[in-house]
C-alpha positions in Angstrom: 10.3 -20.6 31.6 9.9 -21.5 27.9 12.4 -20.7 25.1 11.3 -20.2 21.5 13.6 -20.4 18.5 12.2 -18.9 15.3 14.4 -20.0 12.3 13.7 -18.8 8.8 14.9 -21.3 6.2 18.2 -20.6 4.6 18.6 -19.2 1.0 16.7 -21.3 -1.5 17.2 -21.8 -5.2 14.8 -19.8 -7.4 11.8 -21.7 -8.8 12.4 -23.4 -12.1 9.7 -23.6 -14.8 7.2 -26.3 -13.7 8.7 -26.7 -10.2 6.4 -26.5 -7.3 7.4 -23.8 -4.7 7.5 -26.4 -2.0 10.2 -28.4 -3.9 12.8 -25.6 -4.0 16.0 -26.8 -2.5 18.7 -24.8 -0.6 21.4 -23.1 -2.6 25.0 -23.9 -1.6 25.2 -20.6 0.2 22.0 -21.6 2.1 23.5 -24.9 3.1 26.6 -23.1 4.4 24.5 -20.5 6.2 22.2 -23.0 7.9 25.3 -25.0 9.1 26.8 -21.8 10.5 23.7 -20.9 12.4 23.4 -24.4 13.7 27.1 -24.3 15.0 26.4 -20.9 16.5 23.3 -22.3 18.3 25.3 -25.3 19.7 28.2 -23.1 20.9 25.7 -20.7 22.5 23.9 -23.6 24.3 20.7 -22.8 22.4 19.3 -26.3 22.5 15.7 -27.0 21.4 13.9 -30.1 22.7 11.6 -30.2 19.8 11.7 -28.8 16.2 8.4 -28.1 14.4 9.1 -27.6 10.7 7.3 -26.7 7.5 7.5 -29.7 5.1 8.9 -27.8 2.2 12.3 -28.9 0.8 14.1 -25.7 1.9 12.8 -25.8 5.5 13.4 -29.6 5.8 17.0 -29.2 4.5 17.6 -26.3 6.9 16.2 -28.4 9.8 18.3 -31.4 8.9 21.4 -29.2 9.0 20.4 -27.9 12.4 19.9 -31.5 13.6 23.6 -32.3 12.7 24.6 -29.9 15.5 21.7 -30.1 17.9 20.0 -33.3 19.0 16.3 -32.7 19.1 13.1 -34.4 18.0 11.6 -33.1 14.8 8.0 -33.1 13.5 6.9 -31.8 10.1 3.7 -29.7 10.2 1.9 -28.9 7.0 0.2 -25.9 8.7 3.6 -24.2 8.9 4.1 -24.1 5.1 4.0 -20.4 4.2 2.2 -19.8 7.5 1.2 -16.3 8.6 2.2 -15.1 12.1 -1.2 -16.1 13.6 -0.7 -19.8 12.6 2.9 -19.8 13.8 1.8 -18.4 17.2 -1.1 -20.9 17.4 1.3 -23.7 16.7 3.6 -22.5 19.5 0.7 -22.2 21.9 -0.4 -25.8 21.1 3.2 -27.2 21.5 3.6 -30.2 23.9 4.0 -29.1 27.5 7.0 -31.3 27.9 9.1 -29.3 25.5 10.8 -26.4 27.4 12.7 -25.2 24.3 10.8 -25.2 20.9 12.2 -24.4 17.5 9.9 -23.4 14.6 11.5 -23.6 11.1 9.4 -21.7 8.6 9.0 -19.0 6.0 8.7 -15.2 5.7 6.8 -13.0 6.2 5.3 -15.2 8.9 8.5 -15.7 10.8 9.4 -12.0 10.9 5.9 -11.0 11.8 5.6 -13.7 14.6 9.0 -12.6 16.1 7.9 -8.9 16.0 4.5 -9.7 17.6 5.9 -11.9 20.3 8.9 -9.8 21.4 8.2 -7.4 24.3 8.8 -3.7 24.1 12.4 -2.8 24.0 14.0 -3.1 27.5 17.6 -2.3 27.9 20.2 -1.3 25.4 21.2 -4.8 24.1 17.6 -6.0 23.7 16.7 -2.7 22.0 19.5 -3.1 19.5 18.5 -6.7 18.8 14.9 -5.6 18.2 15.9 -2.9 15.9 17.9 -5.3 13.7 15.0 -7.8 13.7 12.6 -5.0 12.7 14.9 -4.0 9.9 14.8 -7.4 8.2 14.5 -11.1 9.0 16.7 -12.5 6.2 17.0 -16.1 5.1 18.8 -18.2 7.7 18.1 -15.8 10.6 17.4 -17.0 14.1 15.4 -15.2 16.8 15.4 -16.5 20.3 12.7 -15.4 22.8 12.3 -16.4 26.4 8.8 -16.4 28.0 8.2 -16.3 31.7 5.4 -18.9 31.5 4.9 -22.6 32.5 2.8 -23.6 29.6 3.1 -22.8 25.9 -0.6 -21.9 25.7 0.2 -18.9 28.0 2.6 -17.4 25.4 1.1 -14.0 24.4 2.0 -11.1 22.1 4.6 -8.7 23.4 5.6 -11.0 26.3 8.8 -12.6 24.9 12.3 -11.3 25.9 14.3 -11.2 22.7 17.6 -12.7 24.0 19.3 -13.1 20.6 18.8 -12.4 17.0 21.5 -13.6 14.6 21.8 -13.5 10.9 24.2 -15.6 8.8 26.1 -12.5 7.8 26.8 -11.8 11.5 28.8 -15.0 11.9 
């Protein structure tokens, strides 16, 4: 069994003139939202072994707030900056075998698209309700958790993940 956490960075400040997009920091509300999601993950025993994070300021700040609540190894991967779903899924499939629970911290639309592609068809009322909320919108700070009945990350395939939770900051 492998567990995947897909975390979209929290709310970032708008770009200022002359500022590179990758340098945009979190807004105060984003800091609060990321901390709330991290506390929720800890209280729910959602514990990643490894965090792979886009190197942008907003994703790095989000990941650092998660690390205050969850003890995990973190690696920054340039390939995750504004990555489309295909690159996110390829990163998941190439994850170290020793990690049984992996968190990706990234950007939309890639995070939303990856979650939608990886989640299996709606099974059961609760999973169906989570999937409908996910398909409605994957807002900043949202966290999707998918379980895969595989032994190796490279065996993760589209429509094979059980969406066990989807939480948005406003839900907390």
